[in-house]
C-alpha positions as CSV (number, residue, x, y, z in Angstrom):
1,M,33.6,7.1,9.2
2,N,30.0,6.6,10.4
3,I,27.4,5.9,7.8
4,S,23.7,6.3,8.7
5,D,20.7,5.5,6.7
6,S,19.2,8.8,5.8
7,E,16.5,7.6,3.5
8,S,13.0,7.6,4.8
9,P,11.1,4.3,4.7
10,V,9.2,3.4,1.5
11,R,6.3,5.7,1.2
12,I,3.4,4.5,-0.9
13,L,0.2,6.5,-1.6
14,A,-3.0,4.4,-2.0
15,K,-6.1,5.6,-3.8
16,T,-9.4,4.0,-4.9
17,C,-10.4,4.3,-8.5
18,G,-13.1,3.0,-10.8
19,C,-16.8,3.3,-11.2
20,K,-18.9,3.1,-8.1
21,G,-20.2,-0.4,-7.5
22,R,-18.2,-2.2,-10.2
23,N,-14.5,-2.6,-11.2
24,M,-13.3,-0.6,-8.2
25,K,-9.7,-1.2,-7.2
26,V,-6.9,0.3,-5.1
27,T,-4.0,1.8,-7.0
28,Y,-0.5,2.7,-5.5
29,S,2.1,5.3,-6.2
30,I,5.6,5.2,-4.8
31,I,6.7,8.6,-3.5
32,D,9.9,9.9,-1.9
33,S,12.1,6.9,-2.6
34,Y,15.3,7.3,-4.5
35,H,16.2,3.6,-4.5
36,S,12.8,2.3,-5.6
37,L,14.5,-0.3,-7.9
38,C,16.2,-2.0,-5.0
39,L,13.0,-2.9,-3.1
40,D,12.0,-6.5,-2.7
41,K,8.5,-7.9,-2.8
42,K,8.1,-8.1,0.9
43,D,9.0,-4.4,1.4
44,I,6.6,-3.3,-1.3
45,I,3.7,-5.4,0.1
46,S,4.4,-4.2,3.6
47,A,4.4,-0.6,2.4
48,E,1.1,-1.2,0.5
49,I,-0.4,-2.6,3.7
50,E,0.6,0.5,5.6
51,A,-0.9,2.7,2.8
52,C,-4.2,0.8,2.8
53,Q,-4.4,1.1,6.6
54,R,-3.9,4.9,6.3
55,L,-6.5,5.0,3.5
56,T,-9.0,3.1,5.7
57,K,-8.9,5.9,8.3
58,Y,-10.0,8.5,5.8
59,T,-12.5,6.5,3.7
60,V,-16.0,7.6,4.3
61,D,-17.9,5.8,1.5
62,E,-19.0,2.3,2.4
63,K,-18.2,0.9,-1.1
64,D,-14.7,2.4,-1.0
65,K,-14.2,1.0,2.5
66,L,-15.2,-2.5,1.4
67,V,-12.7,-2.3,-1.6
68,V,-9.9,-1.2,0.7
69,E,-10.6,-3.8,3.3
70,T,-10.7,-6.6,0.7
71,E,-7.4,-5.3,-0.7
72,L,-5.9,-5.2,2.8
73,A,-6.9,-8.8,3.4
74,E,-5.4,-10.0,0.1
75,L,-2.2,-8.2,0.8
76,K,-1.9,-9.7,4.3
77,M,-2.5,-13.1,2.9
78,S,0.1,-12.8,0.1
79,L,2.6,-11.5,2.7
80,D,1.9,-14.5,4.9
81,L,2.4,-16.9,1.9
82,M,5.8,-15.4,1.3
83,N,7.0,-16.1,4.8
């Protein structure tokens, strides 16, 4: 019997939230994953990096762009520290 992996990769949706100019942050929502409890930290952080990169493409406001780029740098640093 052949078993194939039919689950799509972890899909995370990233959004910016908060008041303009202060306390802005990036929030994440896990979508389309039926084994979300079986994910390790590296998979989640990698998916968050991909979500931030997608969000960067569509961000128009400069303050939002700065928040997303800061979050992206922090995620990449934490992933590097795990390796």
